[in-house]
N, CA, C and O atoms as a MOPAC input file, in Angstrom:
PM7 MOZYME 1SCF
protein

 N    -33.18300 1    20.14500 1   -26.62800 1
 C    -33.19800 1    21.02900 1   -27.77400 1
 C    -34.60600 1    21.58300 1   -27.95000 1
 O    -35.59100 1    20.85700 1   -27.81700 1
 N    -34.69000 1    22.87000 1   -28.24900 1
 C    -36.00300 1    23.47000 1   -28.42800 1
 C    -36.57800 1    23.15200 1   -29.81000 1
 O    -35.85800 1    22.77000 1   -30.73200 1
 N    -37.87000 1    23.31800 1   -29.92000 1
 C    -38.54900 1    23.04100 1   -31.18100 1
 C    -38.12900 1    24.06700 1   -32.23000 1
 O    -37.69400 1    25.16900 1   -31.89600 1
 N    -38.26100 1    23.69400 1   -33.48600 1
 C    -37.90500 1    24.60700 1   -34.56800 1
 C    -38.82100 1    24.40800 1   -35.75100 1
 O    -39.47800 1    23.37800 1   -35.89600 1
 N    -38.84700 1    25.43600 1   -36.60300 1
 C    -39.62600 1    25.38300 1   -37.83500 1
 C    -38.67600 1    25.67400 1   -38.98300 1
 O    -37.72300 1    26.43800 1   -38.82700 1
 N    -38.92800 1    25.07700 1   -40.11700 1
 C    -38.07700 1    25.22900 1   -41.29200 1
 C    -38.87000 1    25.92600 1   -42.39000 1
 O    -39.99100 1    25.52800 1   -42.70400 1
 N    -38.28000 1    26.97400 1   -42.97300 1
 C    -38.88400 1    27.64300 1   -44.11600 1
 C    -37.90600 1    27.55400 1   -45.27900 1
 O    -36.76200 1    27.99700 1   -45.17400 1
 N    -38.36200 1    26.97900 1   -46.38700 1
 C    -37.54200 1    26.84200 1   -47.58800 1
 C    -37.81600 1    28.05500 1   -48.47100 1
 O    -38.96100 1    28.31200 1   -48.84000 1
 N    -36.76800 1    28.79700 1   -48.80900 1
 C    -36.92200 1    30.07000 1   -49.49300 1
 C    -36.80100 1    29.93300 1   -51.00900 1
 O    -36.10000 1    30.71000 1   -51.65600 1
 N    -37.47500 1    28.96000 1   -51.55700 1
 C    -37.48900 1    28.73600 1   -53.00100 1
 C    -38.85000 1    28.19200 1   -53.40900 1
 O    -39.56400 1    27.58400 1   -52.61200 1
 N    -39.18700 1    28.42800 1   -54.66900 1
 C    -40.40100 1    27.81100 1   -55.20700 1
 C    -40.12200 1    26.32800 1   -55.44100 1
 O    -38.97000 1    25.91500 1   -55.57400 1
 N    -41.17700 1    25.54500 1   -55.48800 1
 C    -41.05500 1    24.09700 1   -55.70500 1
 C    -40.21500 1    23.79300 1   -56.93500 1
 O    -39.38700 1    22.88300 1   -56.90600 1
 N    -40.41500 1    24.53600 1   -58.01100 1
 C    -39.69200 1    24.25900 1   -59.26200 1
 C    -38.20200 1    24.53700 1   -59.14500 1
 O    -37.42800 1    24.08900 1   -59.99200 1
 N    -37.77600 1    25.27100 1   -58.10700 1
 C    -36.36500 1    25.61500 1   -57.94100 1
 C    -35.62000 1    24.64300 1   -57.03000 1
 O    -34.40100 1    24.74700 1   -56.89700 1
 N    -36.31800 1    23.70800 1   -56.40400 1
 C    -35.67400 1    22.76800 1   -55.47900 1
 C    -35.27700 1    21.51800 1   -56.25200 1
 O    -36.11700 1    20.68400 1   -56.59000 1
 N    -33.99000 1    21.40600 1   -56.52300 1
 C    -33.45400 1    20.25500 1   -57.25900 1
 C    -32.64000 1    19.41700 1   -56.27500 1
 O    -31.53900 1    19.81000 1   -55.89100 1
 N    -33.16500 1    18.28500 1   -55.87200 1
 C    -32.49800 1    17.47900 1   -54.84700 1
 C    -31.31000 1    16.69000 1   -55.39100 1
 O    -30.57000 1    16.07700 1   -54.62100 1
 N    -31.12200 1    16.69800 1   -56.70800 1
 C    -29.98800 1    15.99500 1   -57.29600 1
 C    -28.83100 1    16.92500 1   -57.61300 1
 O    -27.67400 1    16.53700 1   -57.45100 1
 N    -29.10900 1    18.13700 1   -58.05800 1
 C    -28.06500 1    19.08600 1   -58.43600 1
 C    -28.56200 1    20.48200 1   -58.13200 1
 O    -28.96800 1    21.21300 1   -59.03600 1
 N    -28.53300 1    20.85800 1   -56.86000 1
 C    -29.05800 1    22.16800 1   -56.52300 1
 C    -28.55500 1    22.70100 1   -55.20700 1
 O    -27.84800 1    22.02200 1   -54.46100 1
 N    -28.93400 1    23.92600 1   -54.94100 1
 C    -28.71000 1    24.53500 1   -53.63700 1
 C    -29.92700 1    25.38400 1   -53.32500 1
 O    -30.57900 1    25.91500 1   -54.22400 1
 N    -30.21800 1    25.50100 1   -52.06200 1
 C    -31.42800 1    26.21800 1   -51.65700 1
 C    -31.19600 1    26.86000 1   -50.29200 1
 O    -30.56500 1    26.28100 1   -49.40800 1
 N    -31.72800 1    28.07800 1   -50.14700 1
 C    -31.63600 1    28.79500 1   -48.88500 1
 C    -32.77600 1    28.37000 1   -47.96600 1
 O    -33.90600 1    28.15000 1   -48.40100 1
 N    -32.44300 1    28.26300 1   -46.68700 1
 C    -33.39300 1    27.79300 1   -45.68700 1
 C    -33.29400 1    28.69500 1   -44.46300 1
 O    -32.20000 1    29.10600 1   -44.07600 1
 N    -34.43000 1    29.00000 1   -43.85800 1
 C    -34.45800 1    29.68800 1   -42.57200 1
 C    -34.98300 1    28.72600 1   -41.52900 1
 O    -35.96200 1    28.01400 1   -41.74900 1
 N    -34.31400 1    28.71800 1   -40.39200 1
 C    -34.71200 1    27.86200 1   -39.28500 1
 C    -35.08300 1    28.77300 1   -38.12400 1
 O    -34.24700 1    29.51400 1   -37.60700 1
 N    -36.34300 1    28.70900 1   -37.72300 1
 C    -36.85900 1    29.55600 1   -36.64800 1
 C    -37.03600 1    28.71000 1   -35.39400 1
 O    -37.70700 1    27.67800 1   -35.41200 1
 N    -36.43000 1    29.15800 1   -34.32100 1
 C    -36.55800 1    28.46700 1   -33.04000 1
 C    -37.73700 1    29.03900 1   -32.26600 1
 O    -38.18100 1    30.15800 1   -32.52600 1
 N    -38.23300 1    28.26800 1   -31.32000 1
 C    -39.40900 1    28.70600 1   -30.57600 1
 C    -39.14600 1    29.94400 1   -29.72500 1
 O    -40.08800 1    30.63000 1   -29.32800 1
 N    -37.85800 1    30.24400 1   -29.43500 1
 C    -37.54900 1    31.44400 1   -28.65100 1
 C    -37.45800 1    32.70200 1   -29.51400 1
 O    -37.13900 1    33.77900 1   -29.01100 1
 N    -37.74300 1    32.56700 1   -30.83300 1
 C    -37.73900 1    33.71500 1   -31.72800 1
 C    -36.46100 1    33.89200 1   -32.53900 1
 O    -36.43300 1    34.67700 1   -33.48600 1
 N    -35.40700 1    33.17300 1   -32.17600 1
 C    -34.16100 1    33.25300 1   -32.94100 1
 C    -34.37400 1    32.65700 1   -34.33500 1
 O    -35.06800 1    31.65200 1   -34.48700 1
 N    -33.77400 1    33.28400 1   -35.34800 1
 C    -33.87500 1    32.79800 1   -36.72300 1
 C    -32.46600 1    32.67000 1   -37.28600 1
 O    -31.65000 1    33.58400 1   -37.16500 1
 N    -32.19400 1    31.53100 1   -37.89900 1
 C    -30.88800 1    31.25400 1   -38.49800 1
 C    -31.10200 1    30.86100 1   -39.94900 1
 O    -32.18000 1    30.41000 1   -40.33600 1
 N    -30.06400 1    31.04000 1   -40.74000 1
 C    -30.18100 1    30.65700 1   -42.14300 1
 C    -29.01300 1    29.76900 1   -42.54000 1
 O    -27.94500 1    29.80000 1   -41.92700 1
 N    -29.23900 1    28.99000 1   -43.56300 1
 C    -28.20500 1    28.12400 1   -44.12900 1
 C    -28.55400 1    27.89700 1   -45.58900 1
 O    -29.70900 1    28.02600 1   -45.99500 1
 N    -27.54600 1    27.56100 1   -46.36500 1
 C    -27.76900 1    27.16600 1   -47.75000 1
 C    -27.36000 1    25.71200 1   -47.87200 1
 O    -26.21300 1    25.35500 1   -47.60600 1
 N    -28.30400 1    24.87400 1   -48.27500 1
 C    -28.03900 1    23.45300 1   -48.46800 1
 C    -27.61400 1    23.21900 1   -49.91200 1
 O    -28.28700 1    23.64900 1   -50.84800 1
 N    -26.49100 1    22.53200 1   -50.07700 1
 C    -25.95200 1    22.18600 1   -51.39200 1
 C    -25.93700 1    20.67200 1   -51.54200 1
 O    -25.86200 1    19.94700 1   -50.55000 1
 N    -26.00900 1    20.19900 1   -52.76700 1
 C    -25.73700 1    18.78500 1   -53.03700 1
 C    -24.29300 1    18.68700 1   -53.51400 1
 O    -23.74000 1    19.66500 1   -54.01800 1
 N    -23.68100 1    17.52200 1   -53.36100 1
 C    -22.30700 1    17.32700 1   -53.84800 1
 C    -22.21600 1    17.56400 1   -55.35100 1
 O    -21.25300 1    18.15700 1   -55.83500 1
 N    -23.21100 1    17.10300 1   -56.07800 1
 C    -23.22000 1    17.30200 1   -57.52600 1
 C    -23.25300 1    18.78300 1   -57.86200 1
 O    -22.57300 1    19.22200 1   -58.79000 1
 N    -24.02900 1    19.55400 1   -57.12500 1
 C    -24.10600 1    20.98100 1   -57.37200 1
 C    -22.76000 1    21.65800 1   -57.12300 1
 O    -22.34500 1    22.51700 1   -57.90100 1
 N    -22.07600 1    21.27600 1   -56.04500 1
 C    -20.75600 1    21.85200 1   -55.77600 1
 C    -19.77700 1    21.52000 1   -56.89500 1
 O    -19.01500 1    22.38100 1   -57.33600 1
 N    -19.79700 1    20.28200 1   -57.34800 1
 C    -18.93000 1    19.86500 1   -58.44900 1
 C    -19.21700 1    20.68500 1   -59.70400 1
 O    -18.29100 1    21.16100 1   -60.36100 1
 N    -20.48400 1    20.84900 1   -60.03400 1
 C    -20.85700 1    21.60400 1   -61.22400 1
 C    -20.55300 1    23.09600 1   -61.09300 1
 O    -20.17200 1    23.73900 1   -62.07100 1
 N    -20.72000 1    23.64800 1   -59.89000 1
 C    -20.35400 1    25.05200 1   -59.67100 1
 C    -18.85500 1    25.26000 1   -59.89200 1
 O    -18.44100 1    26.22500 1   -60.53500 1
 N    -18.04700 1    24.34300 1   -59.35100 1
 C    -16.59500 1    24.47200 1   -59.51200 1
 C    -16.18300 1    24.33800 1   -60.97500 1
 O    -15.27500 1    25.03700 1   -61.42600 1
 N    -16.83200 1    23.46000 1   -61.71300 1
 C    -16.54400 1    23.32600 1   -63.14900 1
 C    -16.90700 1    24.62400 1   -63.87200 1
 O    -16.17500 1    25.07300 1   -64.75400 1
 N    -18.02000 1    25.21200 1   -63.50100 1
 C    -18.43300 1    26.47900 1   -64.09000 1
 C    -17.42200 1    27.57600 1   -63.76400 1
 O    -17.10100 1    28.40300 1   -64.61700 1
 N    -16.92500 1    27.57900 1   -62.53300 1
 C    -15.93800 1    28.58300 1   -62.11700 1
 C    -14.61400 1    28.40400 1   -62.85700 1
 O    -13.91600 1    29.38100 1   -63.13100 1
 N    -14.27200 1    27.16900 1   -63.17700 1
 C    -13.04600 1    26.94100 1   -63.95800 1
 C    -13.15000 1    27.62900 1   -65.31200 1
 O    -12.16900 1    28.17800 1   -65.81600 1
 N    -14.34400 1    27.59600 1   -65.89900 1
 C    -14.55800 1    28.22100 1   -67.21500 1
 C    -14.64100 1    29.73800 1   -67.10800 1
 O    -14.12100 1    30.45600 1   -67.96300 1
 N    -15.29900 1    30.22600 1   -66.05300 1
 C    -15.52800 1    31.66400 1   -65.92700 1
 C    -14.36600 1    32.40500 1   -65.27100 1
 O    -14.24000 1    33.62100 1   -65.41700 1
 N    -13.51600 1    31.67200 1   -64.55000 1
 C    -12.41000 1    32.30600 1   -63.83700 1
 C    -12.74500 1    32.71300 1   -62.41300 1
 O    -11.87400 1    33.16500 1   -61.67000 1
 N    -14.01100 1    32.55300 1   -62.03000 1
 C    -14.39300 1    32.88800 1   -60.64900 1
 C    -13.68300 1    31.96500 1   -59.65800 1
 O    -13.25400 1    30.86600 1   -60.01000 1
 N    -13.57100 1    32.42500 1   -58.43500 1
 C    -12.99200 1    31.63300 1   -57.33800 1
 C    -11.65500 1    31.01200 1   -57.75800 1
 O    -11.44100 1    29.80600 1   -57.63900 1
 N    -10.77100 1    31.87400 1   -58.25100 1
 C     -9.42700 1    31.45900 1   -58.67700 1
 C     -9.49800 1    30.33200 1   -59.69900 1
 O     -8.75500 1    29.35300 1   -59.62800 1
 N    -10.40300 1    30.49600 1   -60.64000 1
 C    -10.52300 1    29.49900 1   -61.69500 1
 C    -11.04100 1    28.15800 1   -61.21300 1
 O    -10.65000 1    27.11000 1   -61.72800 1
 N    -11.92500 1    28.19500 1   -60.22000 1
 C    -12.53600 1    26.96000 1   -59.73500 1
 C    -11.69700 1    26.20000 1   -58.72200 1
 O    -11.93700 1    25.01800 1   -58.47600 1
 N    -10.71000 1    26.87300 1   -58.13100 1
 C     -9.87300 1    26.19300 1   -57.13600 1
 C    -10.56600 1    26.04700 1   -55.78500 1
 O    -10.17000 1    25.21500 1   -54.96900 1
 N    -11.57900 1    26.83800 1   -55.55400 1
 C    -12.29800 1    26.73700 1   -54.28400 1
 C    -13.74800 1    27.16500 1   -54.49200 1
 O    -14.12000 1    27.71600 1   -55.52800 1
 N    -14.53200 1    26.89400 1   -53.48500 1
 C    -15.90600 1    27.40500 1   -53.45000 1
 C    -16.17300 1    27.83700 1   -52.01500 1
 O    -15.73000 1    27.18600 1   -51.06800 1
 N    -16.89000 1    28.92300 1   -51.86400 1
 C    -17.18100 1    29.44600 1   -50.54700 1
 C    -18.60700 1    29.94400 1   -50.52600 1
 O    -19.08300 1    30.56600 1   -51.47600 1
 N    -19.27600 1    29.66200 1   -49.43000 1
 C    -20.61700 1    30.19600 1   -49.21200 1
 C    -20.82000 1    30.32600 1   -47.70500 1
 O    -20.51300 1    29.41300 1   -46.93800 1
 N    -21.33500 1    31.46200 1   -47.30600 1
 C    -21.63100 1    31.65500 1   -45.88400 1
 C    -22.70900 1    30.67400 1   -45.46000 1
 O    -23.68800 1    30.47000 1   -46.17900 1
 N    -22.53400 1    30.07300 1   -44.30300 1
 C    -23.54800 1    29.18200 1   -43.72100 1
 C    -23.90200 1    28.01100 1   -44.63200 1
 O    -25.06700 1    27.62800 1   -44.75100 1
 N    -22.86900 1    27.44400 1   -45.28000 1
 C    -23.07500 1    26.29800 1   -46.16800 1
 C    -23.38700 1    25.05300 1   -45.34800 1
 O    -22.76800 1    24.80100 1   -44.31400 1
 N    -24.34900 1    24.28600 1   -45.82200 1
 C    -24.67900 1    23.00100 1   -45.20800 1
 C    -24.66400 1    21.94300 1   -46.30600 1
 O    -25.22500 1    22.13200 1   -47.38500 1
 N    -24.02000 1    20.84900 1   -46.01000 1
 C    -23.90500 1    19.76500 1   -46.98600 1
 C    -24.27900 1    18.47000 1   -46.28800 1
 O    -23.45200 1    17.89000 1   -45.58500 1
 N    -25.51700 1    18.00400 1   -46.46700 1
 C    -25.92100 1    16.76100 1   -45.81100 1
 C    -25.05600 1    15.59100 1   -46.28500 1
 O    -24.90900 1    15.37400 1   -47.48800 1
 N    -24.49300 1    14.84700 1   -45.35400 1
 C    -23.59400 1    13.73900 1   -45.67600 1
 C    -24.24600 1    12.71600 1   -46.58300 1
 O    -23.61300 1    12.20700 1   -47.50800 1
 N    -25.48400 1    12.41700 1   -46.32800 1
 C    -26.18400 1    11.40800 1   -47.12400 1
 C    -26.92000 1    12.01600 1   -48.30800 1
 O    -27.61500 1    11.30800 1   -49.03700 1
 N    -26.77600 1    13.29300 1   -48.50300 1
 C    -27.49000 1    13.95100 1   -49.58700 1
 C    -28.96800 1    14.06000 1   -49.26700 1
 O    -29.40300 1    13.73900 1   -48.16100 1
 N    -29.70900 1    14.50100 1   -50.21100 1
 C    -31.14400 1    14.65500 1   -50.03000 1
 C    -31.83900 1    13.59600 1   -50.86200 1
 O    -32.33600 1    13.87400 1   -51.95300 1
 N    -31.87000 1    12.39900 1   -50.34600 1
 C    -32.43200 1    11.25900 1   -51.07500 1
 C    -33.78700 1    10.90400 1   -50.49300 1
 O    -33.88800 1    10.48400 1   -49.34000 1
 N    -34.79500 1    11.06900 1   -51.27000 1
 C    -36.15900 1    10.77500 1   -50.82600 1
 C    -36.83200 1     9.88900 1   -51.86200 1
 O    -37.83200 1    10.27700 1   -52.46600 1
 N    -36.29100 1     8.71900 1   -52.06000 1
 C    -36.83300 1     7.85200 1   -53.10500 1
 C    -37.67600 1     6.71500 1   -52.54900 1
 O    -38.08000 1     5.82200 1   -53.29400 1
 N    -37.94400 1     6.73900 1   -51.25600 1
 C    -38.81600 1     5.71700 1   -50.68600 1
 C    -40.27100 1     6.09000 1   -50.96300 1
 O    -40.63200 1     7.26600 1   -50.90200 1
 N    -41.09600 1     5.11000 1   -51.26400 1
 C    -42.51700 1     5.41700 1   -51.49000 1
 C    -43.13900 1     5.98700 1   -50.22400 1
 O    -42.75500 1     5.55600 1   -49.13700 1
 N    -44.06100 1     6.91400 1   -50.29300 1
 C    -44.43900 1     7.58100 1   -51.53600 1
 C    -43.37800 1     8.59800 1   -51.93900 1
 O    -42.69500 1     9.15700 1   -51.08100 1
 N    -43.23900 1     8.83400 1   -53.21600 1
 C    -42.24600 1     9.78900 1   -53.70200 1
 C    -42.58200 1    11.18400 1   -53.18000 1
 O    -43.74300 1    11.59500 1   -53.18100 1
 N    -41.56600 1    11.89900 1   -52.74000 1
 C    -41.75400 1    13.25300 1   -52.22400 1
 C    -41.34300 1    14.27000 1   -53.27400 1
 O    -40.46100 1    14.00800 1   -54.09200 1
 N    -41.98000 1    15.42100 1   -53.24700 1
 C    -41.55400 1    16.51600 1   -54.10800 1
 C    -40.18600 1    16.99200 1   -53.63100 1
 O    -39.77200 1    16.66200 1   -52.52000 1
 N    -39.48900 1    17.75500 1   -54.44600 1
 C    -38.18400 1    18.28100 1   -54.06500 1
 C    -38.24600 1    19.09000 1   -52.78300 1
 O    -37.37500 1    18.96800 1   -51.92200 1
 N    -39.26600 1    19.90800 1   -52.65700 1
 C    -39.43100 1    20.75200 1   -51.47600 1
 C    -39.69700 1    19.90400 1   -50.22900 1
 O    -39.10600 1    20.14300 1   -49.17700 1
 N    -40.58900 1    18.91300 1   -50.34900 1
 C    -40.89400 1    18.04600 1   -49.21100 1
 C    -39.68700 1    17.20000 1   -48.82200 1
 O    -39.46400 1    16.92800 1   -47.64200 1
 N    -38.91400 1    16.78800 1   -49.82000 1
 C    -37.71300 1    16.00700 1   -49.54700 1
 C    -36.71100 1    16.83100 1   -48.74800 1
 O    -36.14800 1    16.34100 1   -47.76900 1
 N    -36.48500 1    18.07500 1   -49.15400 1
 C    -35.55500 1    18.94400 1   -48.43500 1
 C    -36.04100 1    19.18100 1   -47.01900 1
 O    -35.25500 1    19.11000 1   -46.07400 1
 N    -37.32200 1    19.46200 1   -46.86100 1
 C    -37.89700 1    19.68700 1   -45.53700 1
 C    -37.69000 1    18.45500 1   -44.65200 1
 O    -37.29400 1    18.57900 1   -43.49300 1
 N    -37.95400 1    17.28600 1   -45.19200 1
 C    -37.77600 1    16.03800 1   -44.45600 1
 C    -36.31500 1    15.83200 1   -44.06900 1
 O    -36.01500 1    15.40000 1   -42.95600 1
 N    -35.41400 1    16.14300 1   -44.98800 1
 C    -33.97500 1    16.00500 1   -44.71900 1
 C    -33.56500 1    16.88200 1   -43.55100 1
 O    -32.87300 1    16.42200 1   -42.64300 1
 N    -33.98400 1    18.14200 1   -43.56300 1
 C    -33.60300 1    19.07800 1   -42.50700 1
 C    -34.20800 1    18.66200 1   -41.17600 1
 O    -33.52500 1    18.68900 1   -40.15200 1
 N    -35.47800 1    18.27900 1   -41.17700 1
 C    -36.13300 1    17.87600 1   -39.93500 1
 C    -35.48400 1    16.64000 1   -39.32200 1
 O    -35.60100 1    16.41400 1   -38.11700 1
 N    -34.79800 1    15.83300 1   -40.14200 1
 C    -34.16500 1    14.62300 1   -39.62400 1
 C    -32.74700 1    14.87600 1   -39.13200 1
 O    -32.02900 1    13.93200 1   -38.80100 1
 N    -32.33800 1    16.13400 1   -39.08000 1
 C    -30.97600 1    16.47100 1   -38.68500 1
 C    -30.94500 1    17.27200 1   -37.38200 1
 O    -30.46700 1    18.40700 1   -37.38200 1
 N    -31.43400 1    16.72200 1   -36.28400 1
 C    -31.46200 1    17.50700 1   -35.03600 1
 C    -30.07300 1    17.92300 1   -34.57300 1
 O    -29.92200 1    19.00900 1   -34.01400 1
 N    -29.06000 1    17.10000 1   -34.78700 1
 C    -27.71000 1    17.49500 1   -34.39500 1
 C    -27.24200 1    18.69400 1   -35.20500 1
 O    -26.55500 1    19.56900 1   -34.67900 1
 N    -27.61200 1    18.74000 1   -36.49200 1
 C    -27.26500 1    19.88700 1   -37.31700 1
 C    -27.90600 1    21.15200 1   -36.75300 1
 O    -27.25300 1    22.18900 1   -36.63500 1
 N    -29.18100 1    21.06000 1   -36.40800 1
 C    -29.88400 1    22.22700 1   -35.87300 1
 C    -29.23200 1    22.67600 1   -34.56700 1
 O    -29.03900 1    23.87400 1   -34.35900 1
 N    -28.89300 1    21.74600 1   -33.69300 1
 C    -28.25500 1    22.08400 1   -32.42800 1
 C    -26.92500 1    22.78600 1   -32.66800 1
 O    -26.63600 1    23.80300 1   -32.03800 1
 N    -26.11400 1    22.24800 1   -33.57600 1
 C    -24.81300 1    22.86200 1   -33.86300 1
 C    -24.98100 1    24.21200 1   -34.54600 1
 O    -24.25100 1    25.15700 1   -34.24600 1
 N    -25.93100 1    24.30500 1   -35.45300 1
 C    -26.17800 1    25.56900 1   -36.15300 1
 C    -26.51400 1    26.65300 1   -35.14800 1
 O    -26.00600 1    27.76900 1   -35.25600 1
 N    -27.35600 1    26.35200 1   -34.17800 1
 C    -27.74700 1    27.36800 1   -33.21000 1
 C    -26.56900 1    27.76100 1   -32.32900 1
 O    -26.48000 1    28.91500 1   -31.90900 1
 N    -25.65500 1    26.82500 1   -32.03600 1
 C    -24.46800 1    27.15700 1   -31.24700 1
 C    -23.47500 1    27.98900 1   -32.04800 1
 O    -22.93200 1    28.97200 1   -31.54300 1
 N    -23.24200 1    27.59900 1   -33.28200 1
 C    -22.24500 1    28.27600 1   -34.10900 1
 C    -22.66200 1    29.69100 1   -34.45400 1
 O    -21.84100 1    30.60700 1   -34.41500 1
 N    -23.92700 1    29.88100 1   -34.79200 1
 C    -24.37400 1    31.18000 1   -35.27000 1
 C    -24.82300 1    32.11400 1   -34.16700 1
 O    -25.10000 1    33.28400 1   -34.43200 1
 N    -24.90400 1    31.63200 1   -32.93400 1
 C    -25.37500 1    32.52400 1   -31.86800 1
 C    -24.23000 1    33.31400 1   -31.27400 1
 O    -24.43900 1    34.11600 1   -30.36400 1

């Protein structure tokens, strides 16, 4: 697998690792750039509840996002030293080489 760089497209104050979603660009060393939106399970649950109230997405019956990524273990960075939300997300993505490999295959 080739090397990659991760760019988080949000300010630090916008990265909520407990209830959030954030857009990410992944740049490969060959110049290819891919994007994904990382969601937390809590964020998906809260979005669907909001859609039930607003009527969006058939009253909250579904949720859809292009290039959605949902880390199985979530974005948990509670080991000392404590990481900022942005650093936690970056660490989560960097620890997912299989995700990066699949992302590059699916989106190419």
